[in-house]
BADREN-72820 format. One record per residue (C-alpha): x, y, z; residue in one letter. Coordinates in steps of 0.05 Angstrom, whole numbers, plus 5000, padded with zeros to 4 digits. Layout:
N
east = X | north = Y | up = Z | code = A
...
This chain:
322
east = 5004 | north = 4992 | up = 5002 | code = M
east = 5025 | north = 5070 | up = 4977 | code = I
east = 5035 | north = 5114 | up = 5048 | code = R
east = 5055 | north = 5183 | up = 5055 | code = S
east = 5104 | north = 5177 | up = 5097 | code = V
east = 5139 | north = 5231 | up = 5130 | code = L
east = 5219 | north = 5243 | up = 5114 | code = L
east = 5231 | north = 5317 | up = 5168 | code = G
east = 5199 | north = 5372 | up = 5199 | code = T
east = 5222 | north = 5449 | up = 5204 | code = G
east = 5195 | north = 5507 | up = 5239 | code = S
east = 5221 | north = 5585 | up = 5239 | code = A
east = 5191 | north = 5643 | up = 5298 | code = L
east = 5203 | north = 5715 | up = 5285 | code = P
east = 5263 | north = 5746 | up = 5321 | code = R
east = 5231 | north = 5791 | up = 5371 | code = R
east = 5199 | north = 5754 | up = 5424 | code = A
east = 5139 | north = 5790 | up = 5466 | code = V
east = 5120 | north = 5775 | up = 5528 | code = S
east = 5058 | north = 5799 | up = 5579 | code = N
east = 5092 | north = 5846 | up = 5608 | code = A
east = 5113 | north = 5877 | up = 5539 | code = E
east = 5050 | north = 5866 | up = 5514 | code = L
east = 5007 | north = 5899 | up = 5578 | code = A
east = 5051 | north = 5960 | up = 5558 | code = E
east = 5006 | north = 5981 | up = 5510 | code = S
east = 4945 | north = 5940 | up = 5521 | code = V
east = 4903 | north = 5940 | up = 5579 | code = D
east = 4919 | north = 5868 | up = 5605 | code = T
east = 4973 | north = 5839 | up = 5651 | code = S
east = 5009 | north = 5777 | up = 5645 | code = D
east = 4960 | north = 5748 | up = 5717 | code = E
east = 4902 | north = 5761 | up = 5665 | code = W
east = 4923 | north = 5713 | up = 5604 | code = I
east = 4960 | north = 5663 | up = 5643 | code = V
east = 4905 | north = 5649 | up = 5676 | code = E
east = 4852 | north = 5653 | up = 5617 | code = R
east = 4899 | north = 5623 | up = 5567 | code = T
east = 4963 | north = 5591 | up = 5592 | code = G
east = 5000 | north = 5645 | up = 5559 | code = I
east = 5067 | north = 5674 | up = 5574 | code = S
east = 5096 | north = 5694 | up = 5499 | code = N
east = 5078 | north = 5697 | up = 5438 | code = R
east = 5137 | north = 5719 | up = 5371 | code = H
east = 5109 | north = 5779 | up = 5330 | code = I
east = 5139 | north = 5797 | up = 5260 | code = A
east = 5174 | north = 5850 | up = 5240 | code = E
east = 5164 | north = 5890 | up = 5174 | code = P
east = 5218 | north = 5841 | up = 5131 | code = D
east = 5180 | north = 5780 | up = 5157 | code = E
east = 5124 | north = 5749 | up = 5130 | code = T
east = 5077 | north = 5697 | up = 5112 | code = T
east = 5133 | north = 5672 | up = 5053 | code = S
east = 5188 | north = 5680 | up = 5086 | code = S
east = 5178 | north = 5647 | up = 5159 | code = L
east = 5140 | north = 5593 | up = 5106 | code = A
east = 5203 | north = 5594 | up = 5067 | code = T
east = 5263 | north = 5586 | up = 5131 | code = E
east = 5215 | north = 5531 | up = 5159 | code = A
east = 5212 | north = 5489 | up = 5105 | code = A
east = 5291 | north = 5497 | up = 5087 | code = Q
east = 5294 | north = 5472 | up = 5153 | code = K
east = 5251 | north = 5413 | up = 5141 | code = A
east = 5287 | north = 5405 | up = 5066 | code = I
east = 5349 | north = 5388 | up = 5112 | code = E
east = 5321 | north = 5341 | up = 5167 | code = A
east = 5290 | north = 5298 | up = 5101 | code = A
east = 5357 | north = 5306 | up = 5082 | code = G
east = 5328 | north = 5325 | up = 5011 | code = I
east = 5339 | north = 5365 | up = 4951 | code = E
east = 5288 | north = 5414 | up = 4957 | code = A
east = 5286 | north = 5409 | up = 4874 | code = S
east = 5258 | north = 5337 | up = 4887 | code = S
east = 5195 | north = 5375 | up = 4917 | code = I
east = 5141 | north = 5371 | up = 4871 | code = D
east = 5090 | north = 5389 | up = 4909 | code = L
east = 5066 | north = 5444 | up = 4960 | code = I
east = 5003 | north = 5449 | up = 4995 | code = V
east = 5011 | north = 5513 | up = 5048 | code = L
east = 4958 | north = 5533 | up = 5099 | code = G
east = 4947 | north = 5602 | up = 5110 | code = T
east = 4901 | north = 5654 | up = 5133 | code = A
east = 4943 | north = 5703 | up = 5127 | code = T
east = 4980 | north = 5705 | up = 5057 | code = P
east = 5028 | north = 5752 | up = 5034 | code = D
east = 4982 | north = 5770 | up = 4970 | code = Q
east = 4911 | north = 5767 | up = 4957 | code = T
east = 4944 | north = 5727 | up = 4884 | code = F
east = 4985 | north = 5686 | up = 4871 | code = P
east = 4978 | north = 5644 | up = 4922 | code = A
east = 5046 | north = 5647 | up = 4977 | code = T
east = 5060 | north = 5562 | up = 4963 | code = A
east = 5085 | north = 5596 | up = 4887 | code = T
east = 5136 | north = 5649 | up = 4929 | code = I
east = 5158 | north = 5597 | up = 4974 | code = V
east = 5177 | north = 5547 | up = 4907 | code = Q
east = 5214 | north = 5602 | up = 4880 | code = N
east = 5252 | north = 5623 | up = 4942 | code = N
east = 5282 | north = 5539 | up = 4953 | code = L
east = 5283 | north = 5536 | up = 4874 | code = G
east = 5245 | north = 5484 | up = 4864 | code = C
east = 5199 | north = 5506 | up = 4795 | code = R
east = 5146 | north = 5464 | up = 4758 | code = G
east = 5119 | north = 5422 | up = 4805 | code = G
east = 5048 | north = 5442 | up = 4836 | code = M
east = 5039 | north = 5496 | up = 4887 | code = A
east = 4972 | north = 5522 | up = 4922 | code = F
east = 4950 | north = 5542 | up = 4987 | code = D
east = 4902 | north = 5522 | up = 5023 | code = V
east = 4851 | north = 5573 | up = 5073 | code = A
east = 4816 | north = 5529 | up = 5129 | code = A
east = 4854 | north = 5583 | up = 5188 | code = V
east = 4864 | north = 5550 | up = 5248 | code = C
east = 4854 | north = 5478 | up = 5207 | code = S
east = 4899 | north = 5507 | up = 5145 | code = G
east = 4962 | north = 5449 | up = 5154 | code = F
east = 4905 | north = 5381 | up = 5176 | code = L
east = 4870 | north = 5411 | up = 5105 | code = Y
east = 4940 | north = 5422 | up = 5066 | code = A
east = 4957 | north = 5352 | up = 5098 | code = L
east = 4892 | north = 5321 | up = 5077 | code = G
east = 4912 | north = 5343 | up = 5003 | code = V
east = 4980 | north = 5325 | up = 5000 | code = A
east = 4963 | north = 5253 | up = 5035 | code = D
east = 4907 | north = 5248 | up = 4982 | code = S
east = 4950 | north = 5273 | up = 4926 | code = M
east = 5012 | north = 5232 | up = 4944 | code = L
east = 4985 | north = 5157 | up = 4937 | code = R
east = 4940 | north = 5171 | up = 4872 | code = S
east = 5012 | north = 5181 | up = 4844 | code = G
east = 4997 | north = 5269 | up = 4824 | code = M
east = 5047 | north = 5273 | up = 4870 | code = A
east = 5120 | north = 5234 | up = 4907 | code = K
east = 5148 | north = 5288 | up = 4946 | code = R
east = 5099 | north = 5340 | up = 4991 | code = A
east = 5117 | north = 5401 | up = 5018 | code = L
east = 5064 | north = 5420 | up = 5074 | code = V
east = 5071 | north = 5478 | up = 5097 | code = I
east = 5025 | north = 5515 | up = 5155 | code = G
east = 5058 | north = 5592 | up = 5162 | code = S
east = 5009 | north = 5660 | up = 5180 | code = E
east = 5031 | north = 5722 | up = 5208 | code = T
east = 4972 | north = 5742 | up = 5246 | code = F
east = 4993 | north = 5804 | up = 5282 | code = S
east = 4974 | north = 5840 | up = 5217 | code = R
east = 4899 | north = 5827 | up = 5232 | code = I
east = 4893 | north = 5845 | up = 5306 | code = L
east = 4856 | north = 5902 | up = 5334 | code = D
east = 4912 | north = 5908 | up = 5372 | code = W
east = 4855 | north = 5953 | up = 5431 | code = E
east = 4817 | north = 5880 | up = 5436 | code = D
east = 4849 | north = 5850 | up = 5498 | code = R
east = 4795 | north = 5797 | up = 5501 | code = T
east = 4838 | north = 5772 | up = 5422 | code = T
east = 4897 | north = 5802 | up = 5417 | code = C
east = 4942 | north = 5772 | up = 5468 | code = V
east = 4909 | north = 5697 | up = 5439 | code = L
east = 4956 | north = 5694 | up = 5375 | code = F
east = 5023 | north = 5699 | up = 5352 | code = G
east = 5061 | north = 5688 | up = 5286 | code = D
east = 5111 | north = 5640 | up = 5267 | code = G
east = 5113 | north = 5576 | up = 5203 | code = A
east = 5120 | north = 5500 | up = 5209 | code = G
east = 5132 | north = 5451 | up = 5148 | code = A
east = 5134 | north = 5381 | up = 5147 | code = I
east = 5163 | north = 5341 | up = 5080 | code = V
east = 5120 | north = 5275 | up = 5054 | code = L
east = 5133 | north = 5220 | up = 5009 | code = E
east = 5100 | north = 5164 | up = 4970 | code = A
east = 5123 | north = 5101 | up = 4996 | code = Q
east = 5117 | north = 5016 | up = 4996 | code = E
east = 5100 | north = 5012 | up = 5051 | code = Q
east = 5065 | north = 4929 | up = 5077 | code = S
east = 5062 | north = 4893 | up = 5153 | code = G
east = 5016 | north = 4910 | up = 5221 | code = D
east = 5048 | north = 4979 | up = 5215 | code = E
east = 5060 | north = 5016 | up = 5162 | code = P
east = 5099 | north = 5085 | up = 5168 | code = R
east = 5058 | north = 5153 | up = 5148 | code = G
east = 4994 | north = 5180 | up = 5140 | code = I
east = 4948 | north = 5124 | up = 5163 | code = L
east = 4886 | north = 5172 | up = 5167 | code = A
east = 4844 | north = 5229 | up = 5174 | code = T
east = 4788 | north = 5255 | up = 5171 | code = R
east = 4763 | north = 5333 | up = 5162 | code = L
east = 4693 | north = 5378 | up = 5180 | code = H
east = 4667 | north = 5447 | up = 5173 | code = A
east = 4600 | north = 5484 | up = 5187 | code = D
east = 4590 | north = 5550 | up = 5158 | code = G
east = 4540 | north = 5569 | up = 5205 | code = A
east = 4579 | north = 5594 | up = 5255 | code = H
east = 4614 | north = 5650 | up = 5212 | code = N
east = 4615 | north = 5700 | up = 5250 | code = Q
east = 4643 | north = 5679 | up = 5319 | code = L
east = 4712 | north = 5682 | up = 5290 | code = L
east = 4719 | north = 5712 | up = 5230 | code = F
east = 4759 | north = 5770 | up = 5204 | code = V
east = 4714 | north = 5827 | up = 5178 | code = D
east = 4739 | north = 5842 | up = 5108 | code = G
east = 4762 | north = 5822 | up = 5043 | code = G
east = 4769 | north = 5843 | up = 4968 | code = P
east = 4696 | north = 5816 | up = 4950 | code = S
east = 4664 | north = 5857 | up = 5006 | code = T
east = 4699 | north = 5907 | up = 5052 | code = T
east = 4758 | north = 5931 | up = 5002 | code = G
east = 4805 | north = 5925 | up = 5063 | code = T
east = 4837 | north = 5866 | up = 5104 | code = V
east = 4804 | north = 5878 | up = 5161 | code = G
east = 4800 | north = 5855 | up = 5226 | code = K
east = 4796 | north = 5780 | up = 5276 | code = L
east = 4725 | north = 5786 | up = 5320 | code = R
east = 4706 | north = 5726 | up = 5362 | code = M
east = 4663 | north = 5702 | up = 5416 | code = K
east = 4716 | north = 5668 | up = 5450 | code = G
east = 4671 | north = 5634 | up = 5493 | code = R
east = 4623 | north = 5599 | up = 5459 | code = E
east = 4692 | north = 5570 | up = 5405 | code = V
east = 4708 | north = 5548 | up = 5475 | code = F
east = 4656 | north = 5510 | up = 5474 | code = R
east = 4641 | north = 5476 | up = 5400 | code = H
east = 4725 | north = 5463 | up = 5396 | code = A
east = 4727 | north = 5423 | up = 5460 | code = V
east = 4664 | north = 5374 | up = 5429 | code = V
east = 4691 | north = 5374 | up = 5354 | code = N
east = 4760 | north = 5356 | up = 5369 | code = L
east = 4741 | north = 5301 | up = 5415 | code = A
east = 4695 | north = 5275 | up = 5359 | code = E
east = 4740 | north = 5271 | up = 5305 | code = V
east = 4781 | north = 5244 | up = 5342 | code = L
east = 4744 | north = 5183 | up = 5359 | code = K
east = 4734 | north = 5178 | up = 5290 | code = E
east = 4806 | north = 5178 | up = 5257 | code = V
east = 4813 | north = 5120 | up = 5314 | code = L
east = 4753 | north = 5087 | up = 5294 | code = E
east = 4773 | north = 5083 | up = 5213 | code = E
east = 4853 | north = 5052 | up = 5240 | code = T
east = 4828 | north = 5004 | up = 5304 | code = G
east = 4869 | north = 5038 | up = 5357 | code = L
east = 4849 | north = 5070 | up = 5414 | code = T
east = 4866 | north = 5123 | up = 5461 | code = T
east = 4920 | north = 5084 | up = 5502 | code = S
east = 4946 | north = 5065 | up = 5425 | code = D
east = 4970 | north = 5143 | up = 5411 | code = I
east = 5040 | north = 5155 | up = 5444 | code = D
east = 5033 | north = 5239 | up = 5422 | code = W
east = 4970 | north = 5288 | up = 5413 | code = L
east = 5000 | north = 5340 | up = 5373 | code = V
east = 4937 | north = 5397 | up = 5389 | code = P
east = 4923 | north = 5458 | up = 5349 | code = H
east = 4960 | north = 5512 | up = 5403 | code = Q
east = 4896 | north = 5560 | up = 5422 | code = A
east = 4879 | north = 5564 | up = 5499 | code = N
east = 4919 | north = 5509 | up = 5559 | code = A
east = 4840 | north = 5498 | up = 5575 | code = R
east = 4816 | north = 5473 | up = 5513 | code = I
east = 4883 | north = 5431 | up = 5513 | code = L
east = 4872 | north = 5414 | up = 5577 | code = D
east = 4786 | north = 5394 | up = 5566 | code = A
east = 4802 | north = 5351 | up = 5504 | code = T
east = 4847 | north = 5302 | up = 5537 | code = A
east = 4809 | north = 5303 | up = 5591 | code = K
east = 4744 | north = 5273 | up = 5541 | code = K
east = 4796 | north = 5244 | up = 5513 | code = L
east = 4826 | north = 5203 | up = 5580 | code = D
east = 4898 | north = 5220 | up = 5550 | code = M
east = 4945 | north = 5229 | up = 5600 | code = P
east = 4975 | north = 5308 | up = 5598 | code = A
east = 5040 | north = 5264 | up = 5593 | code = E
east = 5020 | north = 5260 | up = 5536 | code = K
east = 4993 | north = 5324 | up = 5501 | code = V
east = 5055 | north = 5364 | up = 5466 | code = V
east = 5039 | north = 5436 | up = 5489 | code = M
east = 5065 | north = 5496 | up = 5461 | code = T
east = 5021 | north = 5556 | up = 5468 | code = V
east = 5053 | north = 5578 | up = 5516 | code = G
east = 5110 | north = 5599 | up = 5494 | code = Q
east = 5085 | north = 5607 | up = 5414 | code = H
east = 5012 | north = 5640 | up = 5431 | code = A
east = 4965 | north = 5607 | up = 5377 | code = N
east = 4996 | north = 5616 | up = 5314 | code = T
east = 4922 | north = 5592 | up = 5278 | code = S
east = 4957 | north = 5534 | up = 5212 | code = A
east = 5025 | north = 5541 | up = 5241 | code = A
east = 5011 | north = 5506 | up = 5313 | code = S
east = 5016 | north = 5442 | up = 5292 | code = V
east = 5068 | north = 5439 | up = 5254 | code = P
east = 5109 | north = 5479 | up = 5298 | code = L
east = 5095 | north = 5435 | up = 5360 | code = A
east = 5106 | north = 5373 | up = 5320 | code = L
east = 5170 | north = 5409 | up = 5300 | code = D
east = 5184 | north = 5420 | up = 5368 | code = Q
east = 5179 | north = 5354 | up = 5391 | code = A
east = 5217 | north = 5317 | up = 5342 | code = V
east = 5273 | north = 5357 | up = 5350 | code = R
east = 5281 | north = 5348 | up = 5429 | code = D
east = 5274 | north = 5265 | up = 5428 | code = G
east = 5210 | north = 5264 | up = 5458 | code = R
east = 5168 | north = 5231 | up = 5385 | code = I
east = 5222 | north = 5188 | up = 5345 | code = V
east = 5212 | north = 5134 | up = 5289 | code = K
east = 5157 | north = 5088 | up = 5305 | code = G
east = 5102 | north = 5130 | up = 5338 | code = D
east = 5042 | north = 5149 | up = 5337 | code = L
east = 5027 | north = 5218 | up = 5328 | code = V
east = 4952 | north = 5253 | up = 5329 | code = M
east = 4948 | north = 5317 | up = 5302 | code = L
east = 4883 | north = 5358 | up = 5294 | code = E
east = 4857 | north = 5438 | up = 5291 | code = A
east = 4794 | north = 5465 | up = 5294 | code = M
east = 4787 | north = 5551 | up = 5263 | code = G
east = 4748 | north = 5595 | up = 5235 | code = G
east = 4690 | north = 5565 | up = 5188 | code = G
east = 4681 | north = 5524 | up = 5227 | code = F
east = 4735 | north = 5481 | up = 5207 | code = T
east = 4772 | north = 5426 | up = 5241 | code = W
east = 4807 | north = 5353 | up = 5225 | code = G
east = 4846 | north = 5296 | up = 5254 | code = A
east = 4906 | north = 5260 | up = 5232 | code = S
east = 4933 | north = 5203 | up = 5245 | code = L
east = 5007 | north = 5187 | up = 5243 | code = I
east = 5064 | north = 5129 | up = 5246 | code = R
east = 5123 | north = 5152 | up = 5251 | code = M
């Protein structure tokens, strides 16, 4: 059976780190208020010369290096982002040009915080169908560009960053094949007004700012994420106890704790980076994955569950054997 096998991971963060204390100098908030409600202590904010494409390129280069391959061998780039460099062309094409692997497929996926999971599902399908042999899947965001810095309920939650993985189509057999074992994705457009940006080329002609009703989003997130994780486990015939690591979307420490409890998953099996990175939207899952791979927690053969939920609502999960 053809599987999409993960060859390498990479990530990138803007140069500037902003602590809660520094943020409190310009926003009506405090370190205690932010930590108590979100678990966030720090985030990275892009400087003017740092963009979604530059962060994505850096993360991609690190993933390519970790995979031990040449960039020219990549024939598919799928980039999840809600903050592209331009309305068009796709930011993925800018990354493609930066890497020097022109000629293959390159496009963006817009599913907000679920963007990386959606991009992963698309890339996996194309690899297994034979449309591509090697894929670069990226989540990259500069959410600081669309925040309302006078709204303390939202601006404290987000940060900028990028994460990337390299996938390769490989023949796998036996009882424990490596690669992506199952992915389930969902959307429900009825909840548009709970988490959205109040602008766009076709409506206001402006970029707009992020708006969110946090309490309602929290409630939907805990239910939806627990359900989609169960769907993936049912599809693979596995149980929660089989999972070595859960790498969730890093939205809020309270959501992560609640989801883990709903699944009866020990906290020590949950990769949590929200405290240092905040919510980096589509970048959060690959950022956390790369950190856990590079610090030695996640190793070859581990069963790793990825999950995320974002505006739309969109949500999904994917199970990978490393």
